ZAVEX-310309 format. One line per 3 residues: their letters; for each residue x, y, z of N, C-alpha, C, O. Coordinates in Angstrom, 1 decimal. Each point is the difference from the previous one (the first is absolute). Layout:
! residues N
a> X,Y,Z,X,Y,Z,X,Y,Z,X,Y,Z ~ ... .
//
This chain:
! residues 102
xxx> 171.8,162.6,104.1,-0.9,1.0,-0.6,-0.9,0.7,1.1,-0.6,-0.7,0.8 ~ 0.5,2.0,-0.9,-0.8,0.7,1.0,-1.5,0.0,-0.4,-0.3,0.1,-1.2 ~ -0.6,-0.4,2.1,-1.4,0.0,-0.3,-0.5,1.5,0.0,0.6,0.9,0.6 .
xxx> -1.8,-0.8,-1.2,-0.6,1.3,0.0,-0.3,0.5,1.4,0.1,1.2,0.3 ~ -0.5,-2.1,0.6,-0.3,0.4,1.4,1.2,0.5,0.7,0.0,1.0,0.7 ~ 1.2,-1.6,-0.9,1.2,0.4,0.6,0.4,1.4,-0.6,0.5,0.9,0.7 .
xxx> -0.7,-0.7,-2.0,0.3,1.2,-0.6,-0.9,1.2,0.5,0.5,1.1,0.3 ~ -1.7,-1.4,-0.1,-0.9,1.0,0.6,0.4,0.3,1.4,0.1,1.2,0.4 ~ 0.3,-2.2,0.4,0.5,0.3,1.4,1.2,0.9,-0.1,0.2,0.9,0.8 .
xxx> 0.7,-1.2,-1.7,1.3,0.8,-0.1,-0.4,1.4,-0.5,0.6,0.9,0.6 ~ -1.5,-0.8,-1.5,-0.4,1.3,-0.4,-0.6,0.9,1.1,0.3,1.2,0.1 ~ -1.1,-1.8,0.7,-0.6,0.7,1.2,1.1,0.4,1.0,-0.1,1.1,0.5 .
xxx> 1.1,-1.9,-0.4,1.1,0.4,0.9,0.8,1.1,-0.6,0.4,0.9,0.7 ~ -0.2,-0.9,-2.0,0.7,1.1,-0.7,-0.8,1.3,0.1,0.6,1.0,0.2 ~ -1.9,-1.1,-0.3,-0.8,1.2,0.1,0.1,0.6,1.4,0.0,1.2,0.2 .
xxx> 0.1,-2.1,0.8,0.2,0.5,1.4,1.3,0.7,0.1,0.1,1.1,0.6 ~ 1.0,-1.7,-1.1,1.3,0.7,0.0,0.0,1.3,-0.8,0.6,1.0,0.5 ~ -1.3,-1.0,-1.6,-0.1,1.2,-0.8,-0.7,1.1,0.8,0.4,1.2,-0.1 .
xxx> -1.5,-1.5,0.8,-0.7,1.0,0.8,1.0,0.6,1.0,0.0,1.2,0.2 ~ 0.8,-2.0,0.5,0.9,0.5,1.0,1.1,0.9,-0.7,0.3,1.1,0.5 ~ 0.1,-1.5,-1.7,1.0,0.9,-0.8,-0.7,1.3,-0.4,0.7,1.0,0.0 .
xxx> -1.9,-1.1,-0.4,-0.7,1.3,-0.4,-0.1,0.9,1.2,0.3,1.2,-0.1 ~ -0.7,-1.7,1.2,-0.2,0.8,1.2,1.3,0.7,0.5,0.0,1.1,0.5 ~ 1.2,-1.8,-0.8,1.2,0.6,0.4,0.8,0.7,-1.1,1.1,0.4,0.1 .
xxx> -1.8,-0.4,-1.3,0.5,0.7,-1.2,1.3,-0.7,-0.4,1.0,0.7,-0.4 ~ -0.9,-2.0,0.5,1.2,-0.7,-0.4,-0.1,-0.4,-1.5,-0.5,-1.1,-0.3 ~ 0.9,1.9,-0.5,-0.1,-0.2,-1.5,0.6,-1.2,-0.5,-0.5,-0.7,-0.8 .
xxx> 1.7,0.3,1.4,0.7,-1.2,-0.5,-0.9,-1.2,0.4,-0.1,-1.0,-0.9 ~ -0.5,0.9,2.1,-0.8,-1.1,0.3,-1.3,0.0,-0.8,-0.5,-1.1,-0.3 ~ 0.0,2.2,0.0,-1.2,0.1,-0.9,0.3,-0.6,-1.4,-0.8,-0.7,-0.6 .
xxx> 2.0,1.1,0.1,0.4,-0.6,-1.3,0.2,-1.5,0.1,-0.4,-0.7,-1.0 ~ 1.0,0.2,2.0,0.2,-1.4,0.2,-1.4,-0.7,0.0,-0.2,-1.1,-0.6 ~ -0.7,1.6,1.4,-1.4,-0.5,0.1,-0.6,0.0,-1.4,-0.7,-1.0,-0.4 .
xxx> 0.8,2.0,-0.4,-0.6,0.1,-1.3,0.6,-1.1,-0.9,-0.8,-0.6,-0.7 ~ 2.1,0.4,0.8,0.6,-1.0,-0.9,-0.5,-1.4,0.5,-0.3,-0.9,-0.9 ~ 0.2,0.7,2.2,-0.5,-1.3,0.5,-1.4,-0.3,-0.4,-0.4,-1.1,-0.4 .
xxx> -0.5,2.2,0.5,-1.4,-0.1,-0.4,-0.1,-0.4,-1.5,-0.8,-0.9,-0.4 ~ 1.6,1.6,-0.4,0.0,-0.3,-1.5,0.4,-1.5,-0.3,-0.7,-0.6,-0.8 ~ 1.7,0.2,1.5,0.4,-1.4,-0.2,-1.0,-1.0,0.5,-0.3,-1.0,-0.7 .
xxx> -0.4,1.3,1.8,-1.0,-0.9,0.6,-1.2,0.0,-0.9,-0.7,-1.1,-0.2 ~ 0.3,2.2,-0.3,-1.2,0.1,-0.9,0.3,-0.8,-1.3,-0.8,-0.7,-0.5 ~ 2.1,0.8,0.1,0.4,-0.9,-1.2,-0.1,-1.4,0.3,-0.4,-0.8,-0.9 .
xxx> 0.7,0.4,2.1,-0.1,-1.4,0.4,-1.5,-0.4,0.0,-0.3,-1.1,-0.5 ~ -0.6,1.9,1.0,-1.4,-0.3,0.0,-0.6,-0.1,-1.4,-0.8,-0.9,-0.3 ~ 1.3,1.8,-0.6,-0.5,-0.1,-1.4,0.4,-1.2,-0.7,-0.6,-0.4,-1.0 .
xxx> 1.7,-0.3,1.4,0.4,-1.2,-0.6,-0.5,-1.2,0.7,0.3,-1.2,-0.4 ~ -1.2,1.4,1.4,-0.6,-1.2,0.7,-1.0,-0.6,-0.8,-0.7,0.6,-0.9 ~ 0.4,-1.9,1.1,-1.0,-0.7,-0.8,-1.4,0.4,0.6,-0.1,0.4,1.2 .
xxx> -0.9,-0.7,-1.9,-1.4,0.4,0.3,-0.4,-0.6,1.4,-0.6,0.6,0.8 ~ 0.9,-1.9,-0.6,-0.4,-0.6,1.2,0.7,0.6,1.2,-0.7,0.2,1.0 ~ 1.9,0.2,-1.1,0.8,0.6,1.1,-0.6,1.4,0.3,-0.2,0.4,1.1 .
xxx> -0.2,0.3,-2.2,-0.6,1.4,0.1,-1.3,-0.1,0.7,-0.4,0.9,0.8 ~ -0.4,-2.0,-1.1,-1.3,-0.2,0.6,0.1,-0.1,1.5,-0.9,0.5,0.7 ~ 2.0,-1.0,-0.2,0.2,-0.2,1.4,0.2,1.3,0.8,-0.2,0.1,1.2 .
xxx> 0.5,1.0,-1.9,0.2,1.3,0.7,-1.2,1.0,-0.2,0.1,1.1,0.4 ~ -1.2,-1.6,-1.0,-1.1,0.9,-0.3,-0.5,0.7,1.3,-0.3,1.2,-0.1 ~ 0.3,-1.9,1.2,-0.5,0.6,1.2,1.0,1.0,0.6,-0.4,0.8,0.9 .
xxx> 1.6,-0.9,-1.3,1.1,1.0,0.5,0.0,1.3,-0.8,0.6,0.9,0.4 ~ -1.2,-0.9,-1.6,0.1,1.1,-0.9,-0.6,1.3,0.6,0.6,1.1,-0.2 ~ -1.7,-1.1,0.9,-0.6,1.2,0.5,1.0,0.7,1.0,0.2,1.2,0.0 .
xxx> 0.4,-2.0,0.9,1.0,0.5,0.9,1.2,0.6,-0.7,0.5,1.0,0.3 ~ 0.0,-1.8,-1.3,1.2,0.5,-0.7,-0.3,1.3,-0.7,0.8,0.9,0.0 ~ -2.0,-0.8,-0.7,-0.4,1.2,-0.6,-0.1,1.2,0.9,0.5,1.1,-0.3 .
xxx> -1.1,-1.4,1.5,-0.1,1.1,1.0,1.4,0.5,0.5,0.2,1.2,0.2 ~ 0.7,-2.2,0.0,1.3,0.4,0.5,0.8,0.8,-1.1,0.8,0.9,0.3 ~ -0.9,-1.4,-1.5,0.6,0.8,-1.1,-0.5,1.4,-0.1,0.7,0.9,-0.2 .
xxx> -2.0,-0.8,0.3,-0.7,1.3,-0.1,0.5,0.9,1.2,0.3,1.2,-0.2 ~ -0.2,-1.8,1.4,0.4,0.7,1.2,1.4,0.6,-0.2,0.3,1.2,0.3 ~ 0.6,-2.0,-0.9,1.4,0.5,-0.2,0.0,1.0,-1.1,0.8,1.0,0.1 .
xxx> -1.6,-1.2,-1.1,0.0,1.0,-1.1,-0.5,1.4,0.5,0.6,1.0,-0.4 ~ -1.5,-1.0,1.3,-0.5,1.2,0.6,1.1,0.7,0.8,0.2,1.2,0.0 ~ 0.5,-2.1,0.8,1.1,0.6,0.8,1.1,0.5,-0.9,0.6,1.1,0.3 .
xxx> -0.3,-1.8,-1.4,1.1,0.6,-0.9,-0.5,1.3,-0.6,0.9,0.9,-0.1 ~ -2.1,-0.8,-0.3,-0.5,1.2,-0.6,0.1,1.2,1.0,0.3,1.1,-0.3 ~ -0.7,-1.4,1.6,0.0,1.0,1.0,1.4,0.4,0.3,0.3,1.2,0.2 .
xxx> 0.7,-2.2,-0.1,1.4,0.4,0.2,0.5,0.8,-1.1,0.7,1.0,0.3 ~ -1.0,-1.3,-1.5,0.5,0.8,-1.2,-0.6,1.4,0.2,0.7,1.0,-0.3 ~ -1.9,-0.8,0.6,-0.7,1.3,0.1,0.7,0.8,1.1,0.3,1.2,-0.1 .
xxx> 0.0,-1.9,1.3,0.6,0.7,1.1,1.4,0.5,-0.4,0.4,1.1,0.3 ~ 0.4,-2.0,-1.0,1.3,0.4,-0.4,0.0,1.1,-1.0,0.9,0.9,0.1 ~ -1.8,-0.9,-1.0,-0.1,1.1,-1.0,-0.3,1.3,0.7,0.5,1.0,-0.4 .
xxx> -1.4,-1.1,1.4,-0.3,1.2,0.8,1.3,0.6,0.7,0.2,1.2,0.0 ~ 0.5,-2.1,0.6,1.3,0.4,0.7,1.0,0.6,-1.0,0.6,1.0,0.2 ~ -0.5,-1.7,-1.4,0.9,0.5,-1.0,-0.5,1.4,-0.5,0.8,0.9,-0.1 .
xxx> -2.1,-0.7,-0.1,-0.5,1.3,-0.4,0.3,1.1,1.0,0.4,1.1,-0.3 ~ -0.6,-1.5,1.6,0.2,1.0,1.0,1.5,0.3,0.2,0.4,1.2,0.3 ~ 0.5,-2.2,-0.5,1.4,0.2,0.2,0.8,0.5,-1.2,1.1,0.5,0.2 .
xxx> -1.7,-0.6,-1.4,0.7,0.4,-1.2,0.0,1.6,-0.1,-1.1,0.6,0.0 ~ 2.2,-0.1,-0.2,0.1,1.5,-0.2,-0.7,0.3,-1.3,-0.1,-0.9,-0.9 ~ -0.2,2.1,0.7,-0.6,0.4,-1.3,1.0,-0.3,-1.1,1.1,0.5,0.0 .
xxx> -1.6,-1.2,-1.0,0.8,-0.3,-1.2,-0.7,0.6,-1.2,-1.1,-0.4,-0.3 ~ 1.8,1.3,-0.4,-0.6,0.6,-1.1,-1.3,0.7,0.3,-0.9,0.1,-0.8 ~ 0.8,0.5,2.0,-1.2,0.7,0.4,-1.1,-0.8,0.5,-1.1,0.5,0.4 .
xxx> 1.3,-1.9,-0.4,-1.0,-0.9,0.5,0.4,-0.7,1.2,1.2,-0.5,0.0 ~ -2.0,0.4,1.0,0.3,-0.8,1.1,-0.4,-1.4,-0.2,-1.1,-0.2,-0.6 ~ 1.9,-0.8,1.0,-0.4,-1.4,-0.1,0.2,-0.5,-1.4,-0.8,-0.9,-0.4 .
xxx> 1.7,1.3,-0.4,0.2,-0.5,-1.3,0.5,-1.5,0.0,-0.1,-0.7,-1.0 ~ 0.7,0.3,2.1,0.5,-1.4,0.2,-1.2,-0.8,0.5,-0.8,0.5,0.8 ~ 0.8,-1.8,-1.1,-1.0,-0.9,0.5,0.7,-1.3,0.4,1.0,-0.4,-0.6 .
xxx> -1.5,-0.1,1.7,0.6,-1.3,0.6,-0.5,-1.2,-0.8,-1.2,0.0,-0.4 ~ 2.0,-0.9,0.2,-0.4,-1.3,-0.7,0.1,-1.1,1.1,1.0,-0.3,0.5 ~ -2.2,-0.3,-0.3,0.0,-1.1,1.0,-0.6,-1.2,-0.7,-0.1,-1.1,0.6 .
//
């Protein structure tokens, strides 16, 4: 059985991998990271109270890293939408009718 501490360490490593994927716009790797994060958070939610207490001091770092990646994802989406808007020919008299999904 994996401890909450081990799960947090794995989550932090996944977040680092996700940041690299975001920077290189590797959508498949971002999807894999999202699935891994979801699985690991599920593992944490099923941990017992004593195990969760052991990671209390790790939570500020985990929260900061999650926020950091969220900001990067939002920025990447915004950049891609801007590129799509500039590259999309006028559709129905409107430029940029298509939007990127990230």
